[in-house]
DSSP file (Angstrom, degrees, kcal/mol; ACC not computed):
  #  RESIDUE AA STRUCTURE BP1 BP2  ACC     N-H-->O    O-->H-N    N-H-->O    O-->H-N    TCO  KAPPA ALPHA  PHI   PSI    X-CA   Y-CA   Z-CA
    1    1 A M              0   0    0      0, 0.0    89,-2.9     0, 0.0    90,-0.3   0.000 360.0 360.0 360.0 142.2  -64.7  -13.6   -6.5
    2    2 A I  B  >  -A   89   0A   0     87,-0.2     4,-1.7    88,-0.1     3,-0.5  -0.560 360.0-106.8-103.0 166.9  -67.7  -13.0   -4.3
    3    3 A V  H  > S+     0   0    0     85,-2.2     4,-2.5    82,-0.3     5,-0.2   0.847 116.7  60.2 -62.5 -35.0  -70.2  -10.0   -4.1
    4    4 A Q  H  > S+     0   0    0     82,-2.3     4,-2.4     1,-0.2    -1,-0.2   0.918 106.3  46.4 -56.9 -43.5  -68.7   -8.9   -0.8
    5    5 A Q  H  > S+     0   0    0     -3,-0.5     4,-2.0    81,-0.3    -1,-0.2   0.853 110.9  53.0 -72.1 -36.4  -65.3   -8.4   -2.4
    6    6 A I  H  X S+     0   0    0     -4,-1.7     4,-1.7     2,-0.2    -2,-0.2   0.950 111.3  45.8 -64.6 -46.4  -66.9   -6.6   -5.4
    7    7 A L  H  X S+     0   0    0     -4,-2.5     4,-1.5     1,-0.2     5,-0.4   0.923 111.0  52.7 -64.1 -42.8  -68.7   -4.1   -3.0
    8    8 A K  H  < S+     0   0    0     -4,-2.4    -1,-0.2    -5,-0.2    -2,-0.2   0.904 110.5  49.1 -58.2 -40.8  -65.5   -3.6   -0.9
    9    9 A S  H  < S+     0   0    0     -4,-2.0    -1,-0.2     1,-0.2    -2,-0.2   0.813 106.1  56.5 -69.4 -33.0  -63.5   -2.8   -4.2
   10   10 A K  H  < S-     0   0    0     -4,-1.7    -1,-0.2    -3,-0.2    -2,-0.2   0.849  81.3-163.1 -72.4 -32.8  -66.2   -0.3   -5.3
   11   11 A G     <  +     0   0    0     -4,-1.5    -3,-0.1    -3,-0.2    -2,-0.1   0.899  27.5 174.2  51.3  48.0  -66.0    1.9   -2.1
   12   12 A T        -     0   0    0     -5,-0.4    -1,-0.1     1,-0.1     3,-0.1  -0.249  48.0-115.6 -83.5 172.2  -69.3    3.6   -2.9
   13   13 A E        -     0   0    0      1,-0.3     2,-0.3    -2,-0.0    -1,-0.1   0.268  67.5 -96.5 -84.7   6.0  -71.4    5.9   -1.1
   14   14 A G        -     0   0    0    102,-0.1     2,-0.4     2,-0.1    -1,-0.3  -0.711  66.4 -29.8 109.4-162.8  -74.3    3.4   -0.8
   15   15 A V        -     0   0    0     -2,-0.3     2,-0.6    30,-0.2    24,-0.1  -0.805  54.5-134.7 -96.4 133.2  -77.4    2.9   -3.0
   16   16 A I        +     0   0    0     -2,-0.4    24,-2.0    22,-0.2     2,-0.3  -0.769  36.6 176.3 -86.7 119.4  -78.9    5.9   -4.6
   17   17 A T  E     -b   40   0B   0     -2,-0.6     2,-0.3    22,-0.2    24,-0.2  -0.855  23.9-155.8-122.5 161.1  -82.7    5.9   -4.2
   18   18 A V  E     -b   41   0B   0     22,-2.0    24,-2.7    -2,-0.3    27,-0.1  -0.934  30.0-108.7-124.1 157.3  -85.7    7.9   -4.8
   19   19 A A    >   -     0   0    0     -2,-0.3     3,-1.6    22,-0.2    54,-0.2  -0.467  39.9 -95.0 -81.6 148.9  -89.0    7.8   -3.1
   20   20 A P  T 3  S+     0   0    0      0, 0.0    -1,-0.1     0, 0.0     3,-0.1  -0.389 113.7  40.1 -59.8 148.1  -92.1    6.4   -4.6
   21   21 A G  T 3  S+     0   0    0      1,-0.4     2,-0.2    -3,-0.1    -2,-0.0   0.371  82.3 137.3  89.7  -4.6  -94.2    9.2   -6.2
   22   22 A T    <   -     0   0    0     -3,-1.6    51,-3.1     1,-0.1    -1,-0.4  -0.528  59.8-110.8 -70.1 139.1  -91.0   10.9   -7.6
   23   23 A S  B  >  -E   72   0C   0     49,-0.2     4,-2.1    -2,-0.2    49,-0.2  -0.301  17.0-122.8 -65.5 155.5  -91.5   12.1  -11.1
   24   24 A V  H  > S+     0   0    0     47,-2.6     4,-2.7    45,-0.5     5,-0.2   0.894 113.5  58.3 -62.5 -39.8  -89.5   10.4  -13.9
   25   25 A E  H  > S+     0   0    0     44,-2.1     4,-1.9    46,-0.3    -1,-0.2   0.903 107.0  46.5 -58.0 -43.0  -88.0   13.8  -14.7
   26   26 A A  H  > S+     0   0    0     43,-0.2     4,-1.4     2,-0.2    -1,-0.2   0.882 112.6  49.2 -69.1 -40.3  -86.6   14.1  -11.2
   27   27 A A  H  X S+     0   0    0     -4,-2.1     4,-2.4     1,-0.2    -1,-0.2   0.871 108.4  52.9 -63.1 -36.7  -85.3   10.6  -11.2
   28   28 A A  H  X S+     0   0    0     -4,-2.7     4,-2.5     2,-0.2    -2,-0.2   0.899 105.8  55.9 -63.3 -40.8  -83.6   11.2  -14.7
   29   29 A A  H  X S+     0   0    0     -4,-1.9     4,-2.5     1,-0.2    -1,-0.2   0.860 107.6  49.0 -62.6 -33.6  -81.9   14.3  -13.1
   30   30 A V  H  X S+     0   0    0     -4,-1.4     4,-2.8     2,-0.2     5,-0.3   0.938 109.7  51.3 -67.3 -47.5  -80.5   12.0  -10.3
   31   31 A L  H  X>S+     0   0    0     -4,-2.4     5,-1.6     1,-0.2     4,-1.2   0.924 114.8  43.9 -53.2 -47.0  -79.3    9.6  -12.9
   32   32 A S  H  <5S+     0   0    0     -4,-2.5    -2,-0.2     2,-0.2    -1,-0.2   0.924 115.3  45.7 -66.5 -48.7  -77.6   12.4  -14.7
   33   33 A E  H  <5S+     0   0    0     -4,-2.5    -2,-0.2     1,-0.2    -1,-0.2   0.877 120.4  38.7 -64.4 -39.6  -76.1   14.1  -11.7
   34   34 A K  H  <5S-     0   0    0     -4,-2.8    -1,-0.2    -5,-0.2    -2,-0.2   0.595 104.0-130.3 -91.9  -7.2  -74.8   11.0  -10.1
   35   35 A R  T  <5 +     0   0    0     -4,-1.2     2,-0.3    -5,-0.3    -3,-0.2   0.957  59.6 139.0  56.8  54.9  -73.7    9.5  -13.6
   36   36 A I      < -     0   0    0     -5,-1.6    -1,-0.2    -6,-0.2    -2,-0.1  -0.794  57.9-135.5-122.2 165.5  -75.5    6.2  -12.9
   37   37 A G  S    S+     0   0    0     -2,-0.3    17,-2.3     1,-0.2     2,-0.3   0.602  82.1  15.5 -95.9 -19.1  -77.5    3.8  -14.9
   38   38 A S  E     - C   0  53B   0     15,-0.2     2,-0.4    16,-0.1    15,-0.2  -0.986  56.3-150.5-156.0 154.9  -80.4    3.1  -12.5
   39   39 A V  E     - C   0  52B   0     13,-2.7    13,-2.8    -2,-0.3     2,-0.4  -0.991  22.0-127.7-132.5 145.5  -81.9    4.3   -9.3
   40   40 A V  E     -bC  17  51B   0    -24,-2.0   -22,-2.0    -2,-0.4     2,-0.7  -0.761  16.9-135.7 -91.2 134.3  -83.8    2.1   -6.7
   41   41 A V  E     +bC  18  50B   0      9,-2.2     8,-3.3    -2,-0.4     9,-1.3  -0.817  41.9 154.5 -87.5 118.7  -87.3    3.2   -5.7
   42   42 A S        -     0   0    0    -24,-2.7     6,-0.1    -2,-0.7    -2,-0.0  -0.997  43.6-152.3-149.7 142.4  -87.5    2.9   -1.9
   43   43 A S  S    S+     0   0    0     -2,-0.3    -1,-0.1   -24,-0.2   -24,-0.1   0.740 102.4  21.4 -85.6 -26.9  -89.5    4.6    0.8
   44   44 A D  S    S-     0   0    0      3,-0.2    -1,-0.1   -25,-0.0     4,-0.1   0.381 101.5-113.8-125.9   2.9  -86.8    4.1    3.5
   45   45 A G  S    S+     0   0    0      2,-0.3   -30,-0.2   -27,-0.1     3,-0.1   0.412 106.2  61.6  78.8  -5.3  -83.5    3.6    1.7
   46   46 A S  S    S+     0   0    0     66,-0.1    67,-4.7    65,-0.0     2,-0.2   0.582  97.4  53.6-121.3 -23.2  -83.0    0.0    2.7
   47   47 A S  S    S-     0   0    0     65,-0.2     2,-0.4    61,-0.0    -2,-0.3  -0.568  76.3-138.2-101.0 171.2  -86.0   -1.8    1.2
   48   48 A F        -     0   0    0     -2,-0.2    -6,-0.2    -6,-0.1     3,-0.1  -0.998  24.6-178.7-140.2 140.3  -86.9   -1.6   -2.4
   49   49 A D  S    S-     0   0    0     -8,-3.3     2,-0.3    -2,-0.4    -7,-0.2   0.685  75.5 -46.7-100.2 -32.6  -90.2   -1.2   -4.3
   50   50 A G  E     -C   41   0B   0     -9,-1.3    -9,-2.2    30,-0.1    -1,-0.4  -0.962  54.3-104.7-176.3-170.2  -88.6   -1.3   -7.7
   51   51 A I  E     -CD  40  78B   0     27,-1.6    27,-3.0    -2,-0.3     2,-0.5  -0.996  17.5-155.6-141.6 144.6  -85.8    0.0   -9.9
   52   52 A L  E     -C   39   0B   0    -13,-2.8   -13,-2.7    -2,-0.3     2,-0.2  -0.978  16.8-172.3-123.1 121.0  -85.8    2.5  -12.7
   53   53 A S  E  >  -C   38   0B   0     -2,-0.5     4,-1.8   -15,-0.2   -15,-0.2  -0.636  39.0-108.3-112.6 169.1  -83.1    2.4  -15.3
   54   54 A E  H  > S+     0   0    0    -17,-2.3     4,-2.8     1,-0.2     5,-0.2   0.921 120.4  54.8 -58.6 -44.1  -82.1    4.6  -18.2
   55   55 A R  H  > S+     0   0    0    -18,-0.3     4,-1.9     1,-0.2    -1,-0.2   0.831 103.2  56.2 -70.6 -25.9  -83.4    2.0  -20.7
   56   56 A D  H  > S+     0   0    0      2,-0.2     4,-2.0     1,-0.1    -1,-0.2   0.964 112.2  42.6 -64.3 -46.5  -86.9    2.1  -18.9
   57   57 A I  H  X S+     0   0    0     -4,-1.8     4,-2.7     1,-0.2    -2,-0.2   0.938 113.8  50.8 -61.6 -50.6  -87.0    5.8  -19.5
   58   58 A V  H  X S+     0   0    0     -4,-2.8     4,-2.1     2,-0.2    -1,-0.2   0.819 107.5  53.4 -57.1 -39.4  -85.7    5.6  -23.1
   59   59 A R  H  X S+     0   0    0     -4,-1.9     4,-2.0    -5,-0.2    -1,-0.2   0.958 112.1  44.2 -60.7 -52.0  -88.3    3.0  -24.0
   60   60 A E  H  X>S+     0   0    0     -4,-2.0     4,-3.1     1,-0.2     5,-0.6   0.874 111.5  53.7 -66.6 -36.5  -91.2    5.1  -22.7
   61   61 A L  H  X5S+     0   0    0     -4,-2.7     4,-2.2     1,-0.2    -1,-0.2   0.944 109.3  50.0 -56.8 -44.4  -89.7    8.3  -24.5
   62   62 A G  H  <5S+     0   0    0     -4,-2.1    -2,-0.2     1,-0.2    -1,-0.2   0.851 118.2  39.3 -66.5 -34.3  -89.6    6.3  -27.7
   63   63 A K  H  <5S+     0   0    0     -4,-2.0    -2,-0.2    -5,-0.1    -1,-0.2   0.925 136.2   9.5 -76.4 -46.2  -93.2    5.2  -27.3
   64   64 A R  H ><5S-     0   0    0     -4,-3.1     3,-0.6     1,-0.3    -3,-0.2   0.457  94.6-131.5-122.9  -7.7  -94.9    8.3  -25.9
   65   65 A G  G ><< -     0   0    0     -4,-2.2     3,-1.8    -5,-0.6    -1,-0.3  -0.297  59.2 -30.4  83.6-173.4  -92.5   11.2  -26.1
   66   66 A A  G >  S+     0   0    0      1,-0.3     3,-1.7     2,-0.2     4,-0.3   0.606 117.7  82.7 -60.2 -15.3  -91.5   13.7  -23.5
   67   67 A N  G X  S+     0   0    0     -3,-0.6     3,-1.3     1,-0.3    -1,-0.3   0.753  78.8  68.3 -56.5 -27.1  -94.9   13.5  -21.8
   68   68 A C  G X  S+     0   0    0     -3,-1.8     3,-1.6     1,-0.3    -1,-0.3   0.686  80.0  77.5 -72.0 -16.9  -93.7   10.4  -20.0
   69   69 A M  G <  S+     0   0    0     -3,-1.7   -44,-2.1     1,-0.3   -45,-0.5   0.795  89.2  57.8 -67.0 -25.4  -91.3   12.6  -17.9
   70   70 A A  G <  S+     0   0    0     -3,-1.3    -1,-0.3    -4,-0.3    -2,-0.2   0.558  88.1 103.6 -79.8  -8.8  -94.3   13.8  -15.8
   71   71 A D  S <  S-     0   0    0     -3,-1.6   -47,-2.6    -4,-0.2   -46,-0.3  -0.301  79.7-108.1 -69.5 158.6  -95.1   10.1  -14.9
   72   72 A K  B >>  -E   23   0C   0    -49,-0.2     3,-2.1     1,-0.1     4,-0.8  -0.646  22.1-120.7 -85.6 144.9  -94.2    8.8  -11.5
   73   73 A V  H >> S+     0   0    0    -51,-3.1     4,-2.4     1,-0.3     3,-0.6   0.766 110.9  68.6 -59.4 -21.3  -91.4    6.3  -11.2
   74   74 A D  H 34 S+     0   0    0    -52,-0.3    -1,-0.3     1,-0.2   -51,-0.1   0.789  99.1  51.2 -66.1 -25.5  -93.9    3.8   -9.7
   75   75 A D  H <4 S+     0   0    0     -3,-2.1    -1,-0.2     1,-0.1    -2,-0.2   0.712 120.5  31.2 -72.2 -24.6  -95.5    3.6  -13.2
   76   76 A M  H << S+     0   0    0     -4,-0.8    -2,-0.2    -3,-0.6    -3,-0.1   0.628  94.6 103.6-116.3 -19.8  -92.4    3.0  -15.1
   77   77 A M  S  < S-     0   0    0     -4,-2.4     2,-0.5    -5,-0.2   -25,-0.2  -0.195  75.5-108.8 -69.2 160.4  -90.1    1.0  -12.7
   78   78 A T  B     -D   51   0B   0    -27,-3.0   -27,-1.6     1,-0.1    -1,-0.1  -0.796  31.4-170.6 -81.8 122.6  -89.4   -2.7  -12.9
   79   79 A K        +     0   0    0     -2,-0.5     2,-1.0   -29,-0.2    -1,-0.1   0.859  68.5  69.1 -84.0 -39.6  -91.2   -4.2   -9.8
   80   80 A L  S    S-     0   0    0    -29,-0.1     2,-0.5   -30,-0.0    -1,-0.1  -0.733  71.6-178.7 -88.0 106.6  -89.8   -7.8   -9.9
   81   81 A I        -     0   0    0     -2,-1.0     2,-0.4   -33,-0.1    24,-0.1  -0.875  22.3-139.0-112.0 128.3  -86.1   -7.3   -8.9
   82   82 A E        -     0   0    0     -2,-0.5     2,-0.2    22,-0.2    22,-0.0  -0.744  26.6-170.0 -86.3 142.8  -83.5  -10.0   -8.7
   83   83 A T        -     0   0    0     -2,-0.4     2,-0.3    22,-0.2    24,-0.2  -0.683   9.2-155.1-119.8 171.8  -81.2   -9.7   -5.7
   84   84 A C  B     -f  107   0D   0     22,-1.8    24,-3.3    -2,-0.2     2,-0.2  -0.922  12.1-127.3-141.6 174.5  -78.1  -11.3   -4.5
   85   85 A G    >   -     0   0    0     -2,-0.3     3,-1.2    22,-0.2   -82,-0.3  -0.652  34.0-101.1-115.2 170.5  -76.3  -11.9   -1.2
   86   86 A L  T 3  S+     0   0    0      1,-0.3   -82,-2.3    22,-0.2   -81,-0.3   0.783 118.9  53.7 -67.8 -23.3  -72.7  -11.1   -0.1
   87   87 A G  T 3  S+     0   0    0    -84,-0.2    -1,-0.3   -85,-0.2     2,-0.0   0.514  79.9 118.3 -90.6  -4.9  -71.6  -14.8   -0.6
   88   88 A D    <   -     0   0    0     -3,-1.2   -85,-2.2   -86,-0.1     2,-0.2  -0.333  68.4-115.9 -64.1 142.7  -72.8  -15.1   -4.2
   89   89 A E  B  >  -A    2   0A   0    -87,-0.2     4,-2.1     1,-0.1   -87,-0.2  -0.518  12.6-129.7 -82.4 145.4  -70.1  -15.8   -6.8
   90   90 A A  H  > S+     0   0    0    -89,-2.9     4,-2.8     1,-0.2     5,-0.2   0.880 108.1  56.4 -66.5 -37.0  -69.4  -13.2   -9.5
   91   91 A E  H  > S+     0   0    0    -90,-0.3     4,-1.8     1,-0.2    -1,-0.2   0.893 107.8  47.4 -64.3 -36.2  -69.6  -15.9  -12.3
   92   92 A S  H  > S+     0   0    0      2,-0.2     4,-2.2     1,-0.2    -1,-0.2   0.921 112.0  50.2 -68.7 -41.3  -73.1  -16.8  -11.1
   93   93 A I  H  X S+     0   0    0     -4,-2.1     4,-2.9     2,-0.2     5,-0.2   0.926 108.6  53.6 -55.4 -49.1  -74.2  -13.1  -11.0
   94   94 A L  H  X S+     0   0    0     -4,-2.8     4,-2.8     1,-0.2    -1,-0.2   0.915 108.5  48.5 -54.1 -47.7  -72.9  -12.6  -14.4
   95   95 A G  H  X S+     0   0    0     -4,-1.8     4,-2.7     1,-0.2     5,-0.3   0.886 111.3  49.3 -63.7 -43.2  -74.9  -15.4  -15.8
   96   96 A R  H  X S+     0   0    0     -4,-2.2     4,-2.5     2,-0.2    -2,-0.2   0.892 112.7  48.0 -62.1 -43.1  -78.1  -14.2  -14.1
   97   97 A M  H  X>S+     0   0    0     -4,-2.9     4,-1.7     2,-0.2     5,-1.6   0.951 114.5  46.0 -59.6 -51.6  -77.6  -10.7  -15.4
   98   98 A T  H  <5S+     0   0    0     -4,-2.8    -2,-0.2    -5,-0.2    -1,-0.2   0.904 115.0  44.8 -61.1 -42.9  -76.9  -11.9  -18.9
   99   99 A E  H  <5S+     0   0    0     -4,-2.7    -1,-0.2     1,-0.2    -2,-0.2   0.947 119.4  43.6 -66.5 -46.4  -79.8  -14.4  -19.0
  100  100 A G  H  <5S-     0   0    0     -4,-2.5    -2,-0.2    -5,-0.3    -1,-0.2   0.632 103.5-131.2 -72.8 -16.2  -82.2  -11.8  -17.5
  101  101 A R  T  <5 +     0   0    0     -4,-1.7     2,-0.3     1,-0.2    -3,-0.2   0.911  63.2 125.2  58.3  48.9  -80.9   -9.0  -19.6
  102  102 A F      < -     0   0    0     -5,-1.6    -1,-0.2    -6,-0.1    -2,-0.1  -0.921  47.0-160.8-130.6 161.8  -80.5   -6.6  -16.7
  103  103 A R        +     0   0    0     -2,-0.3    16,-2.5     1,-0.1     2,-0.4   0.487  68.9  61.9-119.7  -5.4  -77.5   -4.6  -15.6
  104  104 A H  E     + G   0 118D   0     14,-0.2    14,-0.2    15,-0.1   -22,-0.2  -0.988  53.0 179.6-132.1 130.4  -78.1   -3.6  -11.9
  105  105 A M  E     - G   0 117D   0     12,-2.9    12,-2.5    -2,-0.4   -22,-0.2  -0.950  22.8-132.9-136.1 113.3  -78.6   -6.0   -8.9
  106  106 A P  E     - G   0 116D   0      0, 0.0   -22,-1.8     0, 0.0     2,-0.5  -0.359  17.2-135.0 -58.6 140.3  -79.3   -5.0   -5.3
  107  107 A V  E     -fG  84 115D   0      8,-2.5     7,-3.0   -24,-0.2     8,-1.1  -0.871  27.2-166.6 -96.0 125.4  -77.2   -6.7   -2.6
  108  108 A V  E     + G   0 113D   0    -24,-3.3     2,-0.4    -2,-0.5   -22,-0.2  -0.946  15.9 179.0-121.9 133.3  -79.5   -7.8    0.2
  109  109 A V  E >  S- G   0 112D   0      3,-2.6     3,-1.6    -2,-0.4   -24,-0.0  -0.992  77.6 -12.6-131.5 123.6  -78.6   -9.0    3.7
  110  110 A D  T 3  S-     0   0    0     -2,-0.4    -1,-0.1     1,-0.3     3,-0.1   0.859 129.3 -53.9  50.3  41.5  -81.3   -9.9    6.2
  111  111 A G  T 3  S+     0   0    0      1,-0.2     2,-0.4   -64,-0.0    -1,-0.3   0.406 116.8 109.6  78.3   0.2  -84.0   -8.3    4.0
  112  112 A K  E <  S-G  109   0D   0     -3,-1.6    -3,-2.6   -65,-0.1     2,-0.5  -0.896  70.2-124.3-111.9 138.0  -82.2   -5.0    3.8
  113  113 A M  E     +G  108   0D   0    -67,-4.7    -5,-0.2    -2,-0.4   -98,-0.1  -0.679  32.5 170.6 -81.3 128.7  -80.5   -3.6    0.7
  114  114 A I  E     -     0   0D   0     -7,-3.0     2,-0.3    -2,-0.5    -6,-0.2   0.518  60.8 -21.4-115.8 -10.9  -76.8   -2.8    1.5
  115  115 A G  E     -G  107   0D   0     -8,-1.1    -8,-2.5  -101,-0.1     2,-0.3  -0.968  56.3-119.4-173.1-171.1  -75.5   -2.1   -1.9
  116  116 A I  E     -G  106   0D   0     -2,-0.3     2,-0.3   -10,-0.3  -102,-0.1  -0.968  16.8-157.4-148.1 132.0  -75.9   -2.5   -5.6
  117  117 A I  E     -G  105   0D   0    -12,-2.5   -12,-2.9    -2,-0.3     2,-0.3  -0.850   9.3-148.8-109.7 153.8  -73.7   -4.1   -8.3
  118  118 A T  E  >  -G  104   0D   0     -2,-0.3     4,-2.1   -14,-0.2     3,-0.4  -0.777  29.4-109.9-118.1 160.9  -73.6   -3.5  -11.9
  119  119 A L  H  > S+     0   0    0    -16,-2.5     4,-2.8    -2,-0.3     5,-0.2   0.925 122.4  54.0 -51.2 -43.1  -72.8   -5.7  -14.8
  120  120 A G  H  > S+     0   0    0    -17,-0.3     4,-2.4     1,-0.2    -1,-0.3   0.860 105.0  53.3 -64.7 -35.6  -69.7   -3.7  -15.3
  121  121 A D  H  > S+     0   0    0     -3,-0.4     4,-2.1     2,-0.2    -1,-0.2   0.883 111.7  47.4 -57.8 -44.7  -68.6   -4.3  -11.6
  122  122 A V  H  X S+     0   0    0     -4,-2.1     4,-2.8     2,-0.2    -2,-0.2   0.897 111.1  47.5 -68.1 -46.0  -69.0   -8.0  -12.2
  123  123 A V  H  X S+     0   0    0     -4,-2.8     4,-2.4    -5,-0.2     5,-0.2   0.929 111.4  50.7 -64.2 -42.7  -67.1   -8.1  -15.4
  124  124 A K  H  X S+     0   0    0     -4,-2.4     4,-2.6    -5,-0.2    -2,-0.2   0.942 111.5  50.8 -58.8 -46.8  -64.2   -6.0  -14.0
  125  125 A A  H  X S+     0   0    0     -4,-2.1     4,-2.7     1,-0.2    -2,-0.2   0.939 112.1  46.7 -60.5 -47.1  -64.1   -8.5  -11.0
  126  126 A R  H  X S+     0   0    0     -4,-2.8     4,-2.8     1,-0.2    -1,-0.2   0.886 110.7  50.9 -58.3 -40.2  -64.0  -11.5  -13.4
  127  127 A L  H  X S+     0   0    0     -4,-2.4     4,-2.2     2,-0.2    -1,-0.2   0.908 111.3  49.1 -65.4 -44.8  -61.3   -9.9  -15.5
  128  128 A T  H  X S+     0   0    0     -4,-2.6     4,-2.3    -5,-0.2    -2,-0.2   0.937 112.5  48.4 -58.6 -47.6  -59.3   -9.3  -12.3
  129  129 A E  H  X S+     0   0    0     -4,-2.7     4,-2.1     1,-0.2    -2,-0.2   0.957 111.2  50.0 -60.7 -50.2  -59.8  -12.9  -11.2
  130  130 A L  H  X S+     0   0    0     -4,-2.8     4,-2.6     1,-0.2    -1,-0.2   0.854 109.3  52.2 -58.2 -37.6  -58.8  -14.2  -14.7
  131  131 A A  H  X S+     0   0    0     -4,-2.2     4,-2.7     2,-0.2    -1,-0.2   0.889 107.6  50.1 -63.4 -42.3  -55.7  -12.2  -14.7
  132  132 A M  H  X S+     0   0    0     -4,-2.3     4,-2.1    -5,-0.2    -2,-0.2   0.881 111.1  49.6 -66.8 -36.3  -54.6  -13.5  -11.4
  133  133 A E  H  X S+     0   0    0     -4,-2.1     4,-2.6     2,-0.2    -2,-0.2   0.933 111.8  49.4 -65.7 -45.2  -55.1  -17.1  -12.6
  134  134 A K  H  X S+     0   0    0     -4,-2.6     4,-3.1     1,-0.2     5,-0.2   0.946 111.4  48.0 -57.6 -49.2  -53.1  -16.3  -15.7
  135  135 A D  H  X S+     0   0    0     -4,-2.7     4,-2.4     1,-0.2    -1,-0.2   0.901 111.9  50.0 -62.9 -39.4  -50.3  -14.8  -13.7
  136  136 A A  H  X S+     0   0    0     -4,-2.1     4,-2.0     2,-0.2    -1,-0.2   0.919 111.7  48.9 -60.3 -46.8  -50.3  -17.9  -11.3
  137  137 A L  H  X S+     0   0    0     -4,-2.6     4,-2.1     2,-0.2    -2,-0.2   0.890 112.1  48.1 -56.9 -46.3  -50.2  -20.3  -14.3
  138  138 A E  H  X S+     0   0    0     -4,-3.1     4,-3.1    -5,-0.2    -2,-0.2   0.926 110.6  51.8 -63.4 -40.1  -47.3  -18.3  -15.9
  139  139 A G  H  X>S+     0   0    0     -4,-2.4     5,-3.0    -5,-0.2     4,-1.1   0.896 110.1  48.7 -62.0 -42.0  -45.5  -18.3  -12.6
  140  140 A M  H  <5S+     0   0    0     -4,-2.0    -1,-0.2     3,-0.2    -2,-0.2   0.879 113.0  47.3 -66.8 -38.9  -45.9  -22.1  -12.3
  141  141 A I  H  <5S+     0   0    0     -4,-2.1    -2,-0.2     1,-0.2    -1,-0.2   0.934 114.9  46.1 -63.1 -47.9  -44.6  -22.6  -15.9
  142  142 A M  H  <5S-     0   0    0     -4,-3.1    -1,-0.2    -5,-0.2    -2,-0.2   0.631 115.4-115.7 -75.7 -13.2  -41.7  -20.4  -15.4
  143  143 A G  T  <5       0   0    0     -4,-1.1    -3,-0.2    -5,-0.2    -4,-0.1   0.738 360.0 360.0  86.0  28.1  -40.9  -21.9  -12.1
  144  144 A Y      <       0   0    0     -5,-3.0    -4,-0.2    -6,-0.2    -5,-0.1   0.461 360.0 360.0 -78.9 360.0  -41.5  -18.9   -9.8
């Protein structure tokens, strides 16, 4: 399965972003309200400056306490982001996410962010793919 199929099956409202300079507290409120694990930091909604995840916030909370919530997302976000394209294979994306130990990857076309896929999205796609392969093999064995 390719990234384009994964995005189509998600049927999402697009990528949730916050502007640079947003407080971590405000970004955490967006994560909570939208029930998502990361937010892209973007000045225009289609490019990206970085990504802030729940893990980033929890790490800083553990180190510094609640004072970090007043920081700007720019100071806490991950700036080097791996991206993928519509034609990338789920299996390849799964490997990159596992190896890099991250769970969210923007999908970029012609330099513009058009979506985001999560580790959960990719695992679900792979399980669907494996189930279809299993059914096809059972059908061949049974003579269907």
